[in-house]
C-alpha positions in Angstrom: 0.1 -0.1 -0.1 2.9 2.4 0.9 4.5 2.5 -2.4 0.6 2.6 -4.1 0.5 5.9 -2.2 3.7 7.3 -3.3 3.0 6.5 -7.1 0.0 8.3 -6.7 1.5 11.1 -4.8 3.7 10.9 -8.2 0.9 12.4 -10.3 -0.4 15.2 -8.1 3.0 17.3 -8.0 5.7 17.7 -10.4 8.4 15.2 -11.4 11.2 17.4 -10.0 9.4 18.2 -6.7 9.1 14.0 -6.6 12.7 13.5 -7.5 14.1 16.2 -4.9 12.0 15.3 -2.0 9.9 12.1 -2.5 12.1 9.3 -4.2 14.2 8.9 -0.9 11.5 8.2 1.1 11.3 4.7 2.8 8.2 3.0 4.3 9.0 1.8 8.4 6.5 -1.0 8.3 8.1 -2.0 11.7 6.8 1.2 13.4 3.9 2.1 11.3 0.2 0.9 12.5 -3.3 1.7 11.0 -3.5 4.9 12.4 -0.1 6.1 12.3 2.0 5.3 9.1 5.7 6.5 9.1 8.2 6.9 6.6 12.1 7.4 6.7 14.1 10.4 5.0 17.9 10.2 4.7 18.2 13.7 6.5 16.7 16.1 8.8 16.2 18.7 6.3 14.2 16.5 4.0 11.8 15.4 7.6 11.0 18.8 8.2 10.3 19.9 4.4 8.5 16.4 3.9 6.5 16.5 6.8 5.5 20.1 6.6 4.3 20.0 2.9 3.7 16.2 1.9 2.1 14.7 4.8 -1.4 16.0 4.6 -1.3 14.8 0.9 0.0 11.2 1.8 -3.0 11.0 4.3 -5.2 11.8 2.3 -4.6 9.5 -0.5 -4.2 6.8 2.1 -8.0 7.9 3.2 -9.0 7.7 -0.5 -7.6 3.9 -0.9 -8.5 2.4 2.4 -11.3 4.4 4.3 -9.1 5.7 6.8 -6.8 8.9 7.4 -4.1 8.0 9.8 -1.4 10.7 10.9 2.0 10.7 8.6 5.1 11.2 10.3 8.6 11.7 8.8 11.5 10.7 10.5 15.1 10.7 10.3 17.0 7.8 9.6 20.2 6.7 7.4 19.1 3.6 6.4 22.2 1.4 7.6 21.2 -1.2 10.1 17.8 -2.1 11.6 14.9 0.4 12.3 14.6 1.7 15.7 11.4 1.8 17.2 11.1 5.3 18.6 7.9 6.7 19.2 4.9 4.5 19.2 5.5 3.4 23.2 7.5 5.4 25.6 8.4 3.9 28.9 9.0 6.8 31.3 11.3 6.6 34.7 8.5 5.6 36.4 7.5 2.3 34.7 4.4 3.9 33.5 3.7 3.8 29.7 2.2 5.9 27.4 0.8 5.1 23.9 0.7 8.4 21.5 3.2 10.5 18.9 4.4 13.6 20.2 6.7 16.4 17.9 9.6 16.5 20.6 10.8 19.5 18.9 7.3 21.1 20.5 8.5 22.3 24.0 7.7 25.2 26.3 11.6 26.0 25.4 11.5 26.4 21.5 8.0 28.3 21.6 8.4 31.9 20.8 6.2 34.1 23.7 5.0 37.3 22.6 2.0 39.7 23.4 0.1 37.6 21.0 0.2 34.4 23.1 1.5 34.9 26.7 -1.8 34.4 28.3 -2.0 30.7 26.4 1.9 30.0 26.9 1.5 31.1 30.6 -1.7 28.4 31.2 0.0 25.6 29.1 3.1 26.0 31.4 0.9 26.0 34.7 -1.5 23.2 33.6 1.8 21.1 32.7 3.5 21.6 35.9 -0.3 21.3 37.8 -2.2 19.0 35.8 -6.1 18.4 37.0 -6.0 21.6 39.3 -6.7 25.2 38.5 -7.2 24.9 34.6 -8.9 21.8 33.6 -10.1 22.1 31.0 -7.4 24.5 29.2 -9.3 25.3 26.1 -6.9 27.0 23.7 -8.4 28.5 20.7 -7.0 30.5 17.8 -6.7 31.0 14.0 -4.6 28.0 11.8 -0.8 27.8 12.4 -0.4 30.2 15.4 1.0 27.6 17.6 -1.8 25.6 19.3 -0.4 22.2 18.2 3.2 23.3 19.6 1.4 24.4 22.7 -0.7 21.3 23.2 1.9 19.1 22.6 4.7 21.0 25.1 2.3 19.7 27.6 2.5 16.1 27.0 5.8 16.4 26.1 6.9 17.5 29.4 3.9 15.8 31.5 6.0 12.2 29.5 9.3 13.7 31.5 7.6 13.7 34.5 6.3 9.8 34.2 3.0 10.6 33.2 0.6 9.3 31.1 -0.2 10.6 28.3 -2.9 10.5 25.3 -2.5 12.9 22.3 -5.1 12.8 19.7 -6.4 14.7 16.9 -10.6 15.0 16.9 -10.2 12.9 13.5 -8.3 10.3 15.1 -10.2 10.2 17.9 -13.6 9.6 16.0 -12.1 7.3 13.6 -10.7 5.4 16.6 -14.4 5.2 18.0 -16.1 3.8 15.4 -13.4 0.9 14.9 -14.2 0.1 18.2 -17.5 0.4 17.6 -17.6 -1.9 14.9 -15.9 -4.4 16.3 -17.5 -4.4 19.6 -14.6 -3.7 21.1 -15.6 0.0 23.2 -14.1 -1.3 26.5 -10.9 -1.2 25.0 -11.9 2.4 23.6 -13.0 3.8 27.0 -9.5 2.0 28.5 -7.3 3.5 26.5 -9.1 7.4 26.6 -9.8 7.1 30.5 -6.7 5.5 32.3 -4.6 8.3 31.2 -3.2 11.0 33.4 -3.2 13.6 30.4 -6.2 13.5 27.3 -5.0 16.5 24.9 -7.2 16.6 22.0 -6.3 18.9 18.8 -8.9 20.8 16.8 -12.0 19.6 18.8 -14.1 21.4 16.4 -13.9 18.6 14.0 -16.6 16.7 16.0 -19.1 19.1 15.5 -22.7 17.0 14.7 -21.1 14.2 15.5 -23.8 13.0 17.7 -23.2 9.4 19.0 -18.8 10.5 19.6 -20.1 13.2 21.3 -21.9 11.2 23.5 -18.6 9.2 24.1 -16.5 12.2 24.8 -18.8 13.3 27.2 -18.6 10.7 29.6 -14.6 10.1 29.2 -14.5 13.8 29.8 -16.3 13.5 33.1 -15.0 10.3 34.1 -11.5 11.9 33.7 -12.6 15.3 35.0 -13.9 13.4 38.3 -10.3 12.0 38.5 -8.6 15.2 38.5 -6.9 14.0 35.2 -5.9 17.0 33.1 -8.1 17.6 30.0 -6.4 20.1 27.4 -8.5 21.0 23.7 -7.7 23.2 21.0 -10.2 24.8 18.3 -10.1 27.5 15.7 -13.1 29.5 17.9 -13.9 30.1 21.6 -16.4 27.4 22.8 -19.4 29.4 22.3 -19.1 29.9 18.5 -18.5 26.4 17.7 -21.6 25.1 15.9 -22.9 21.8 16.2 -21.9 20.8 19.8 -24.4 20.2 22.4 -24.9 22.6 25.1 -23.5 20.3 27.8 -19.9 20.0 26.4 -20.0 23.2 25.3 -20.6 24.4 29.3 -17.6 21.8 30.4 -15.4 23.5 27.7 -16.0 26.5 29.8 -15.1 25.5 33.2 -11.4 25.5 33.2 -9.6 28.1 31.7 -9.9 29.3 28.1 -7.0 30.9 26.2 -6.8 32.9 22.9 -3.6 32.7 20.5 -3.5 35.7 18.4 -1.5 36.2 15.2 1.7 37.0 16.0 3.3 40.8 15.9 6.1 41.9 14.0 8.5 41.7 16.4 7.4 38.5 17.5 7.4 36.9 13.8 10.9 38.2 13.6 11.9 36.1 16.8 10.1 33.3 15.7 12.3 33.3 12.4 15.6 33.7 14.4 14.5 30.9 16.7 13.5 28.5 13.8 17.0 29.0 12.1 18.8 28.6 15.4 17.0 25.2 16.0 17.8 23.9 12.3 21.3 26.0 11.8 19.8 27.6 9.3 21.8 31.1 8.7 19.8 34.1 7.7 20.9 37.5 7.6 18.8 40.2 8.7 18.2 42.0 5.2 16.3 38.1 4.8 14.9 37.8 8.2 13.2 41.1 7.6 11.9 40.4 4.1 10.3 37.1 5.5 8.8 38.7 8.3 7.7 41.6 6.5 5.9 39.7 3.3 5.2 36.5 4.7 1.4 36.0 6.7 0.9 35.7 10.3 0.8 31.9 9.9 3.6 30.6 11.8 3.6 27.2 10.4 3.8 28.6 6.8 6.7 31.3 7.8 8.6 27.8 9.5 7.9 26.0 5.6 9.1 28.7 4.0 12.6 28.9 5.8 12.6 25.0 5.3 11.9 25.5 1.4 14.2 28.7 1.3 17.6 26.7 2.8 16.5 23.0 1.1 16.8 25.3 -2.6 19.7 27.0 -1.0 21.6 23.8 -0.2 20.3 21.5 -3.3 21.7 24.5 -5.6 24.8 25.3 -3.6 24.0 28.7 -3.4 24.3 31.6 -0.4 21.1 33.0 0.5 21.0 36.6 -0.2 18.2 39.0 -0.3 18.0 38.6 -4.0 18.2 34.9 -4.0 15.3 34.7 -1.1 13.2 37.1 -3.3 13.7 34.7 -6.3 13.0 31.2 -4.9 9.8 33.1 -2.6 8.3 34.9 -5.2 5.7 32.1 -5.3 4.9 32.6 -2.1 5.0 36.6 -1.6 3.0 37.9 -4.5 2.9 41.6 -4.9 -1.0 41.4 -5.7 -2.4 44.1 -7.8 -5.2 45.0 -6.6 -8.4 47.7 -6.2 -6.9 49.6 -3.1 -8.9 52.4 -1.8 -7.3 55.4 0.5 -10.3 54.1 3.5 -8.5 50.7 2.7 -5.2 51.6 3.5 -6.2 53.9 6.6 -8.1 51.0 8.0 -5.6 48.8 8.2 -3.3 50.7 9.8 -5.6 52.2 12.5 -5.9 48.4 13.5 -2.7 47.3 13.2 -1.2 50.6 15.1 -4.5 50.8 17.4 -5.3 54.4 16.6 -8.7 55.1 15.5 -8.8 56.1 11.5 -10.6 59.6 12.5 -7.2 60.4 14.4 -4.9 59.4 11.7 -7.0 61.9 9.2 -7.3 64.7 11.8 -4.8 67.7 12.9 -3.8 65.9 16.4 0.2 66.2 16.9 0.6 63.2 19.0 3.8 61.2 18.1 2.1 57.8 17.2 -0.6 59.5 15.1 1.8 61.6 13.0 3.8 58.6 12.6 0.6 56.5 11.4 -0.6 59.6 9.2 3.0 59.7 7.5 2.8 56.0 6.7 -0.9 56.2 5.8 0.4 58.9 3.2 3.6 56.8 1.9 1.6 53.7 1.3 -1.6 56.0 -0.7 1.4 57.3 -2.6 2.8 54.3 -3.0 -0.6 51.7 -3.8 -2.7 54.4 -5.2 -0.8 56.3 -7.7 -3.9 57.5 -9.4 -4.5 59.6 -6.4 -2.7 62.9 -7.0 -1.0 65.1 -4.3 -4.1 67.2 -3.8 -6.4 64.5 -3.8 -3.8 63.1 -0.6 -3.9 66.3 1.1 -7.9 66.6 0.8 -7.9 63.1 2.1 -6.0 63.5 5.1 -7.1 67.0 5.8 -3.6 68.7 5.1 -3.8 72.0 4.2 -2.5 71.7 0.7 0.0 69.6 -1.3 3.3 70.9 0.1 2.2 69.2 3.4 1.8 65.9 1.9 5.6 66.4 0.5 7.2 67.0 3.6 5.2 64.1 4.9 7.0 61.7 2.1 10.0 63.6 2.9 9.9 62.8 6.9 9.1 59.3 5.8 11.8 58.2 3.3 14.5 59.5 5.6 12.9 57.0 8.1 13.0 54.3 5.7 16.4 55.2 4.7 18.0 55.3 8.4 15.7 53.2 10.3 15.5 49.1 9.8 12.8 48.4 11.9 10.6 51.2 10.4 11.3 49.8 7.2 10.4 46.8 8.2 6.8 47.8 9.9 6.1 49.7 6.4 6.6 46.8 4.7 4.7 44.5 6.6 1.9 46.9 6.7 2.3 47.1 2.8 1.6 43.4 2.9 -1.2 43.6 5.4 -3.0 46.0 3.0 -2.5 44.0 -0.1 -3.2 40.9 1.5 -6.9 41.5 3.1 -8.0 43.0 -0.1 -6.7 39.8 -2.4 -8.1 37.6 0.4 -12.1 39.2 -0.4 -11.3 38.3 -4.2 -11.0 41.9 -5.2 -8.0 40.9 -7.4 -7.6 42.8 -10.9 
């Protein structure tokens, strides 16, 4: 089956991609199970790239062929000697065993904390150190690719190191496990697995929406674990009350503990994430490249990390140094300058939201430094992104006396752009957010 799946993948990607990244994969039969398929890659760079870029495609092909959608794990192995069983069962130093799959790189030490995620991070750490007490359940929610999976698995990794028994699963795997045991009349085995752990961690709980029979079973599992003061951690893309298709009694229980949201990272956090990723993977990027990625990639951390891996893979395969020109060329399909119907109101709306300033203040005569800076950025981006607007149009829109005031603002902003690298990155990120928000609404020309 594994060879057939890779052959089917070959038809979905380019021949060059298959040759560079997939052809070297080997199926690890010994460590694979019906719900966890393991492939081996010859170096760590390929492991990270294939896991990020192709694991979901492989899982989808398995599902289309078998009806079951397993986890797909890519691991490093040099293909010499026997393959070691490294993940299915871990025995802690207390003798407890845990049957789960966790990414060992997802730790609290490797998580970059910023204002957008500090509440969720602090709650996750506290939960790992004091399970079943203050925050039970811990419900972490936020958009895709912002770090929820990292935090929930960091809890699991910490707990295992402390000798606790941990079950980590996605809601989809939980559902498949439930249906399998239901069909095979082995529900007692299912209950024993999920109700006798110290930590139950379920990622993307929203996918149990409208699955009434599975929700019924999870309701009783939740109650039993909570009664025994065992720790429950759930993640979702929305807070409990906004998830449609859940019974009220479950939604209420999700709110018993603490709900912590993860917001999109700010520019400084994105830069820190890129630096941390480079440090962990021994990748060198100079400040120009780091700033370029931070300013032009959107807020999905998973996509940012994928872009770094992709960039480094190309540099290694082509024996090239990663310069800013090389990065711009390699990433041009990821970072597209979008031709969009941008209005002056669009520009003000994004700047106001990102800089936490009222749109009316930006267009006012107020002289507070943050407002003046926001107004100058608005004028600069308006001149850059809406060339059809003449100087007198911009003066009228921003409430300025005449076109000479616009020229003065442009001179000031250009001085800052030339002399302040951090300011330059901030402006580039705002420009990217403006074009991205319009393109996301399908308003590209």
